[in-house]
N, C-alpha and C positions, 0 to 999 in steps of 0.2 A: 504494500500500500504506500503510495507516494503522496498522499494528500496531507492537508494540515491536521487531519484526524489521527495521524499515526501516534503523536505524543499522548493524546487523550486515551487511545486504546491501550497503549503500553502501560498506562497507570492502572488499568483494571486488573482485578484478580482473575484467575483462570475461570472460575464459574461465571463471573459477569461477562467476560470476553466471549465465552461459549454461548451465553444467552444472546448477546448482541449479534453474533454470527448467525445463530439459528433464526432469530427474528428477521434479519435481513434476507437470508436465503429463502425462508418460507414466503416472504412477500414477493420475491422474484419469481418463485414457482407459482404462487397464487395468481399473479398478474401475467403469467406466461411470457416473462421477459426473456428474449433470446439474443439480445445485443445491448451493449451499453456504449454510447458515444462519449469519448473522453476529451475531445477537442484539444489535443496536444500536438505540437509540432516539434519534432526532434531535428536538430541540425548540428553539423560539425563545421567549424570554421578554421581556416588556417591563415597564417599571415607570413608572407615571405620576408626574410630579413634582408634589408637593403643596406649595403655598406655606404657610408657617407665619406666622400673624399675630403681630405684636409685641404683647406684653402690657403 
């Protein structure tokens, strides 16, 4: 999980975390969700090093 909720979930005890997971998964099944759009763009950028000549 890469959202801002990671820190919140990491603070839960095991039973609470399991309950949150089960409630969320149950809702997805009930609503017949088969895809989740995340609206994330991944990119890699590079920058060439340019030598500056001494004046």
